[in-house]
C-alpha atoms as one frame of an Amber mdcrd trajectory, in Angstrom:
protein
   2.886  36.906   8.109   2.151  36.859   4.385   2.691  39.336   1.602   0.606
  39.688  -1.524   0.673  41.982  -4.581  -1.691  42.024  -7.541   0.085  42.631
 -10.842  -1.675  43.366 -14.103  -0.161  45.851 -16.552   1.093  47.733 -13.521
   1.528  46.734  -9.884  -1.157  47.487  -7.337  -0.708  47.167  -3.566  -3.532
  46.816  -1.107  -4.090  45.621   2.411  -0.403  44.846   2.953  -0.679  41.805
   0.679   1.403  41.106  -2.405   0.132  38.942  -5.264   1.678  38.005  -8.595
   0.151  36.204 -11.548   1.386  32.598 -11.787   1.766  30.667 -15.015   0.011
  27.337 -15.544   0.781  24.562 -13.029  -0.504  21.075 -13.962  -2.606  22.730
 -16.676  -4.816  24.720 -14.276  -5.795  28.353 -14.737  -3.349  31.148 -13.854
  -3.175  31.807 -10.120  -1.397  33.970  -7.588   1.839  33.506  -5.660   1.422
  33.999  -1.924   4.581  34.108   0.165   4.520  32.912   3.747   6.709  35.002
   6.026   8.342  31.923   7.560   7.891  28.134   7.659   6.080  28.412  11.009
   2.683  26.769  11.220   1.044  30.134  11.842   2.539  31.776   8.766   1.967
  28.823   6.438  -1.617  28.281   7.599  -2.316  32.010   7.200  -0.980  31.911
   3.647  -3.064  28.837   2.843  -6.172  30.535   4.260  -5.569  33.542   1.987
  -5.036  31.402  -1.116  -7.587  30.344  -3.673  -7.742  27.355  -5.972  -4.871
  27.581  -8.461  -2.627  29.693  -6.228   0.918  28.878  -5.107   1.989  29.272
  -1.485   5.771  29.755  -1.280   7.369  28.807   2.041  10.914  30.082   2.698
  13.888  28.227   4.164  14.096  27.742   7.898  13.575  25.200  10.641  10.432
  25.178  12.748   8.363  22.859  14.921   4.742  22.202  14.115   2.340  21.213
  16.875  -0.833  21.233  14.740  -1.995  19.541  11.543  -2.328  21.744   8.466
  -5.663  20.914   6.812  -6.016  21.814   3.132  -9.064  21.559   0.881  -7.962
  23.893  -1.923  -6.229  23.067  -5.169  -2.874  24.663  -4.364   0.845  24.328
  -4.915   2.703  24.566  -1.602   6.360  25.121  -2.390   9.222  24.930   0.100
  12.935  25.493  -0.448  14.336  21.969   0.117  15.991  20.605  -3.007  16.877
  17.096  -4.132  19.263  16.753  -7.034  21.421  14.014  -8.508  20.101  10.562
  -9.310  17.895   8.150  -7.416  21.000   5.996  -6.853  22.960   8.914  -5.420
  20.681  11.816  -4.494  21.889  15.060  -2.941  19.480  16.519  -0.409  19.656
  20.154   0.634  17.351  20.420   3.646  16.144  24.010   3.626  12.473  24.181
   4.643  12.453  21.853   7.643   9.287  20.946   9.558   9.891  19.179  12.873
   7.014  16.865  13.729   5.995  17.704  17.289   2.281  17.275  16.743   0.572
  15.778  19.816  -0.646  12.242  19.198  -4.447  12.017  19.268  -6.652   9.500
  21.029  -6.101   6.956  18.262  -2.655   8.236  17.318  -3.906  10.118  14.231
  -1.681  13.173  13.976  -0.852  14.140  10.400   1.522  16.947   9.490  -0.297
  17.763   6.236  -3.786  16.539   5.443  -4.962  17.472   1.961  -8.551  16.587
   1.077  -8.851  17.562  -2.569 -11.902  17.087  -4.771 -12.207  16.012  -8.381
 -11.297  18.753 -10.864  -8.686  20.414  -8.657  -4.923  19.913  -8.599  -2.604
  19.815  -5.618   1.158  19.852  -5.255   3.432  19.666  -2.209   7.079  20.271
  -3.061  10.378  21.155  -1.442   9.883  20.232   2.228  11.879  18.275   4.787
   9.785  16.463   7.374  11.868  15.420  10.339  10.822  13.164  13.181  10.796
  13.858  16.887  13.024  11.149  18.332  10.819  10.642  21.390   7.807   9.150
  19.588   5.239   7.656  19.942   4.358   6.638  16.395   1.349   8.401  14.890
  -1.014   6.372  12.723  -2.799   7.265   9.504  -0.073   9.107   7.599   2.295
  12.017   8.105   1.373  13.448   4.714  -2.209  12.353   4.204  -3.745  12.644
   0.719  -7.518  12.286   0.626 -10.476  12.873  -1.646 -11.164  12.291  -5.328
  -8.432  14.416  -6.920  -6.890  12.932 -10.049  -3.916  15.332 -10.193  -1.930
  15.177  -6.955   1.829  15.528  -6.861   4.285  15.268  -3.943   7.858  15.879
  -5.049  11.351  16.835  -3.925  10.509  16.162  -0.277  12.761  14.556   2.318
  11.112  12.297   4.895  13.733  12.024   7.605  13.121   9.536  10.409   9.448
  10.313  10.885   7.537   8.707  13.740   4.581   8.475  11.378   3.046   5.231
  10.138   3.080   5.574   7.233   5.077   8.594   6.116   2.647   9.059   3.180
  -0.896   7.708   2.890  -3.765   7.958   0.421  -7.499   7.604   0.993 -10.515
   7.922  -1.280  -9.831   7.769  -5.025  -6.578   9.656  -5.468  -4.505   9.539
  -8.665  -1.174  11.288  -9.150   2.530  10.924  -8.504   5.103  11.011  -5.727
   8.462  11.681  -7.339  12.038  12.696  -6.569  11.597  12.160  -2.836  14.071
  10.648  -0.372  12.677   8.550   2.468  15.095   7.811   5.312  13.260   5.179
   7.309  14.691   4.692  10.792  11.679   4.003  13.035  10.427   0.476  13.652
   6.719   0.290  12.865   6.727   3.343  10.594   6.100   2.371   6.965   6.951
   4.509   3.973   3.593   4.360   2.165   0.119   2.964   2.740  -1.902   3.282
  -0.441  -5.658   2.884  -0.136  -8.428   3.498  -2.628 -11.096   2.923  -0.025
 -13.537   5.404  -1.586 -13.271   4.236  -5.204 -16.536   4.835  -7.044 -18.102
   6.262  -3.903 -17.987   2.894  -2.115 -16.300   2.048   1.184 -13.534  -0.378
   2.142 -12.161  -0.717  -1.402 -15.345  -2.480  -2.567 -15.691  -0.085  -5.517
 -12.138  -0.745  -6.662 -12.734  -4.492  -6.611 -15.909  -4.102  -8.689 -14.084
  -2.083 -11.375 -11.643  -2.929 -14.139  -7.927  -3.203 -13.425  -6.746  -0.452
 -15.832  -3.108  -1.574 -16.064  -1.058   0.906 -18.070  -3.378   3.822 -17.299
  -3.255   6.928 -15.089  -5.646   5.381 -12.534  -2.965   4.654  -9.932  -0.763
   6.429  -7.436   2.646   6.508  -9.120   5.857   6.398  -7.078   8.829   7.182
  -9.289  12.414   8.437  -9.116  12.439   8.125  -5.324  15.107   6.761  -2.977
  14.147   4.548  -0.021  16.771   4.021   2.701  15.577   1.566   5.299  17.199
   1.130   8.691  13.992   0.069  10.472  10.323  -0.092   9.510   9.763   1.270
   6.063   7.438  -1.130   4.255   5.662   0.035   1.099   2.116  -1.136   1.825
  -1.212  -1.238  -0.006  -4.736  -2.383   0.842  -8.412  -1.332   0.792  -8.604
  -1.636  -2.994  -5.360   0.289  -3.392  -3.634   0.675  -6.750  -0.059   1.873
  -7.201   2.822   1.855  -9.649   6.389   1.802  -8.289   8.886   2.522 -11.066
  12.398   3.884 -11.523  13.092   3.945  -7.767  15.967   2.731  -5.633  15.031
   0.600  -2.649  17.850   0.083  -0.154  17.080  -2.891   2.131  13.389  -2.701
   1.320  10.879  -4.690  -0.711   7.248  -4.095  -1.600   4.323  -5.362   0.450
   0.546  -5.475   0.538  -2.204  -6.470   2.932  -4.848  -8.982   2.019  -8.541
  -9.286   2.764  -7.812 -10.413   6.306  -5.836  -8.467   8.933  -7.207  -4.977
   8.148 -10.739  -5.725   9.342 -13.500  -5.036   6.822 -11.080  -3.430   4.343
 -10.274  -5.415   1.212  -6.815  -6.291  -0.084  -4.652  -4.455  -2.586  -6.333
  -4.368  -5.998  -3.642  -3.753  -8.643   0.107  -3.049  -8.561   2.824  -2.470
 -11.146   6.502  -2.684 -10.138   9.123  -2.068 -12.809  12.518  -0.583 -13.635
  13.518  -0.387  -9.975  16.790  -1.244  -8.261  16.494  -3.274  -5.060  19.795
  -3.178  -3.194  20.379  -5.335  -0.113  23.266  -5.048   2.311  21.851  -7.066
   5.216  19.719 -10.102   5.919  16.963 -11.099   5.556  16.759 -10.402   1.840
  13.111 -10.355   0.727  11.455  -9.164  -2.451   8.126  -8.686  -0.709   4.696
 -10.242  -0.630   1.392  -9.917  -2.492  -1.589 -11.021  -0.416  -4.349 -10.107
  -2.838  -5.149  -8.676  -6.244  -3.181  -8.330  -9.460   0.495  -7.584 -10.033
   2.795  -6.881 -12.946   6.480  -6.998 -11.994   9.111  -6.598 -14.693  12.527
  -5.229 -15.609  13.750  -4.857 -12.025  17.250  -5.606 -10.810  18.494  -6.900
  -7.437  21.980  -5.914  -6.281  24.064  -6.604  -3.190  23.259  -9.713  -1.169
  21.727 -12.502  -3.195  17.968 -12.786  -3.196  16.502 -16.288  -3.255  13.044
 -15.681  -4.714  10.959 -12.867  -6.064   7.684 -11.634  -4.602   5.721 -14.362
  -2.833   1.989 -14.738  -3.357   0.000 -15.620  -0.261  -3.565 -15.974   1.017
  -3.632 -15.865   4.818  -7.277 -16.924   5.106  -6.325 -20.355   3.806  -4.562
 -21.144   7.077  -6.233 -18.858   9.611  -9.720 -17.345   9.978 -10.207 -13.591
  10.419 -13.074 -11.980  12.261 -14.514  -9.958   9.371 -14.061 -12.593   6.665
 -13.738 -16.027   8.239 -11.510 -18.706   6.751 -11.077 -19.872   3.176 -11.634
 -23.535   3.981 -14.297 -24.837   1.628 -17.287 -23.772   3.781 -17.257 -19.985
   3.400 -19.772 -18.775   0.770 -17.538 -15.769   0.012 -15.083 -18.128  -1.694
 -15.333 -20.443  -4.680 -15.607 -23.860  -3.034 -15.384 -27.414  -4.331 -19.018
 -28.473  -4.799 -18.112 -31.970  -3.611 -18.357 -30.602  -0.065 -17.026 -32.896
   2.688 -14.424 -35.352   1.392 -13.814 -36.942   4.773 -14.969 -36.507   8.352
 -14.115 -38.247  11.580 -12.526 -37.950  14.983  -8.980 -36.968  15.870  -6.966
 -39.597  17.656  -4.092 -39.788  20.068  -0.988 -37.946  18.904  -2.906 -35.036
  17.359  -1.728 -31.533  18.282  -0.681 -28.205  16.855  -0.873 -28.339  13.048
  -1.205 -32.121  13.275  -4.202 -34.401  12.839  -3.752 -38.109  13.577  -6.334
 -40.771  12.711  -4.870 -44.167  13.694  -5.318 -46.844  11.053  -6.685 -44.414
   8.432  -4.726 -46.048   5.618  -4.337 -42.918   3.506  -2.144 -42.800   0.431
   0.886 -40.587   1.178   0.136 -36.943   0.275  -3.328 -37.700  -1.082  -4.723
 -34.731   0.915  -2.135 -32.111  -0.045  -3.896 -28.841  -0.884  -7.146 -29.778
   0.843  -8.242 -28.131   4.112  -8.696 -29.724   7.523 -11.251 -28.051   9.821
 -11.609 -28.629  13.547 -15.405 -28.446  13.880 -15.281 -28.912  17.652 -13.057
 -26.041  18.696 -13.720 -22.315  18.226 -11.067 -19.645  18.645 -12.051 -17.574
  21.711 -10.032 -14.448  20.987  -7.675 -12.556  18.702  -8.213 -12.237  14.964
 -10.008 -15.550  14.550 -12.464 -15.166  17.419 -15.688 -17.079  16.817 -14.362
 -19.218  13.966 -13.329 -22.861  13.758  -9.589 -23.507  13.368  -8.636 -24.624
   9.861  -5.619 -24.768   7.583  -4.505 -26.356   4.356  -2.685 -29.661   4.282
   0.987 -29.618   3.343   1.593 -33.391   3.599   0.183 -36.616   4.959   1.294
 -40.156   5.766  -0.970 -43.172   6.111  -2.491 -41.778   9.333  -1.024 -38.308
  10.027  -1.930 -34.986   8.390   0.438 -32.002   8.648  -1.025 -28.525   8.269
   0.314 -25.144   7.192   1.234 -23.216  10.329   0.285 -19.608  11.049   3.278
 -19.578  13.422   1.238 -17.671  16.000   1.402 -14.416  14.040  -2.337 -13.778
  14.016  -3.418 -16.235  16.683  -3.034 -19.818  17.904  -2.280 -22.555  15.361
  -4.867 -24.983  14.103  -4.849 -27.650  16.776  -6.570 -30.985  17.370  -6.952
 -32.966  20.560  -8.111 -36.565  20.763 -11.875 -36.681  20.346 -12.218 -33.486
  18.282 -14.347 -33.809  15.182 -12.813 -32.875  11.843 -13.808 -32.351   8.225
 -11.701 -32.262   5.081 -12.912 -29.941   2.334 -11.368 -27.936  -0.500 -11.479
 -24.295  -1.591 -10.963 -23.591  -5.311 -10.364 -19.843  -5.186 -10.372 -17.509
  -2.197 -11.968 -14.075  -2.235  -9.502 -11.434  -3.491  -6.584 -13.886  -3.667
  -3.565 -13.028  -5.844  -4.444 -13.494  -9.480  -8.098 -12.487  -9.135  -9.662
  -9.265 -10.412 -12.996  -7.592 -11.047 -16.056  -9.160  -9.462 -19.566  -8.389
  -8.311 -19.961  -5.488  -5.881 -19.838  -6.407  -2.197 -21.348  -3.907   0.240
 -22.206  -3.553   3.898 -20.226  -3.714   7.128 -20.426  -7.488   7.654 -20.609
  -9.566   4.453 -20.188 -12.876   6.311 -23.172 -12.248   8.583 -25.236 -11.172
   5.579 -24.430 -14.394   3.726 -22.767 -12.683   0.761 -21.650 -15.245  -1.804
 -18.630 -15.617  -4.093 -18.617 -12.473  -6.290 -17.558 -14.281  -9.480 -14.141
 -12.672  -9.579 -12.398 -12.845 -12.932  -9.065 -14.545 -13.338  -6.554 -11.673
 -13.631  -3.136 -13.337 -13.372   0.099 -12.029 -11.942   2.849 -11.649 -14.573
   6.593 -11.478 -13.990   9.311 -11.007 -16.597  12.880  -9.812 -17.013  13.608
  -9.485 -13.298  17.301 -10.150 -12.717  20.036 -10.626 -10.146  22.869  -8.262
 -11.039  25.531 -10.722  -9.898  24.886 -13.344 -12.592  21.922 -12.053 -14.630
  19.797 -14.952 -13.383  16.019 -14.700 -13.149  14.214 -13.610  -9.989  10.957
 -15.566 -10.031   7.750 -15.047  -8.112   6.626 -17.978  -5.979   3.604 -19.317
  -4.135   2.967 -22.326  -1.933  -0.791 -21.787  -1.528  -2.917 -24.559  -3.045
  -5.303 -22.163  -4.820  -2.551 -20.015  -6.377  -1.205 -22.066  -9.243   1.616
 -21.267 -11.641   0.560 -20.920 -15.278  -2.972 -20.117 -14.202  -2.891 -17.569
 -11.387   0.669 -16.397 -12.034   3.227 -16.591 -14.820   7.011 -16.266 -14.728
   9.088 -15.028 -17.667   5.883 -14.038 -19.446   4.914 -10.441 -20.343   1.246
  -9.614 -19.923  -0.381  -9.736 -23.372  -1.314  -6.304 -24.707   0.220  -4.396
 -21.802   1.975  -1.065 -22.303   3.322   0.976 -19.352   1.936   4.436 -18.717
   3.870   7.505 -19.878   7.170   8.094 -18.098   7.890  10.527 -16.560   4.386
  10.961 -15.250   2.806  13.976 -16.983   2.462  15.781 -13.639   6.176  15.271
 -12.942   7.174  16.492 -16.383   5.804  19.936 -15.529   9.185  20.678 -13.925
  10.739  20.741 -10.495   9.397  24.103  -9.357   6.625  26.447 -10.489   7.601
  29.397 -12.620   5.694  32.665 -12.397   4.945  35.471 -14.782   5.514  38.914
 -13.303   6.437  37.555  -9.847   8.123  40.099  -7.605  10.241  39.235  -4.578
   8.982  40.879  -1.400
């Protein structure tokens, strides 16, 4: 049920509906307040169907199970009664409008609770809801709250994500800008991440290609902002980003959780994260392992964060997985792939593996090498081809971590994505060198890549600009010592691709609080009448 009343100078009732005139929300034109009769899916979906762009749908307190996804294409505010007060370090949650996720899992596990596909020029807000998981699973993929389209004014605020069997709890697709603020995420399900931020439709291109062909825009509004939120991880819970994704995480509290990203590797044709800012957060750890997180592609600014609780060893690590394992859509970064910037010298050495070779080990008896002369180069097994898993159809290769006079030791993939690079006696090998891998950490804008299979099409290195990672004023609370970013990859070099204790020249953070968040916690109406 819904009620609606139209109020001008005097109230008018018609059709059993009650409408009131709503004051500006996010700067959009005055709209109407439409009150759902209950938080049931039927009542909320009926209210949404009756609403127009600029309207507010108010959902009362109550607990209900939803077995269908609510699809929204209008620029609305959908306001529940859940409240979150206090600070991000000690929030108080009053669960009032509670949606139990009992949505059947689809063929591919895609079963969102809310899916908002909002176009450019509209605004959308989801506020005051508790989303609670069904303890039986299975995990749904694609996002519990799914934000899609080209909207540049999306806000999700004062929502409680409580043990959702949704991976992730919140996702973005397309070219979404906006803010998620004053939310509490209680993450208790293994395999269910908190966020997955994608800008896979940036500039009307697929896979994040448009984002990678555009400027970085640090310090601007062209990101998804996550601010004043509390993350409580028991299981799962990663904050992830890929497909050209751009986000800013600031003024949050992360309990037993770091920040992550995917690279141009494990997500198929999708590209890596494009640009991330992480600042003024508290990372509190009460159990091992203590990890700051990992950046596997793109640009990063990380500053003015503090780590409390158990001692953290290093800051965010910078990695490029293609340098020690090939992936079906992209191949390896081993000095032969035209997608990368390769050493024009080509083959430095070739030959045949000898007795004693094996997993991550190449032995050439009597080679007479200088110790560690090959560190940072790549060894390729040109005889073997991976038959299955992520590297199917590609030669094994990995970068060299050390060598003696006749033995080369390679970086190990540890079986995460597939078998290690292995040599048996009689296998042919080549040693080459890659200078910069496609989309690696510390690289930015480049030429546009298009099409479903760039490797098969022979796409070449897109001339990606150097866009270094910067880290400064990140501290351990226990002794005020510096938390420094690190990388072991041979193409990711300190004081070129990343800098510690160095602010980015000319950088200024975007307005805090985010202008959408500064509109207030709840909409206020002019002439609204309870009904």
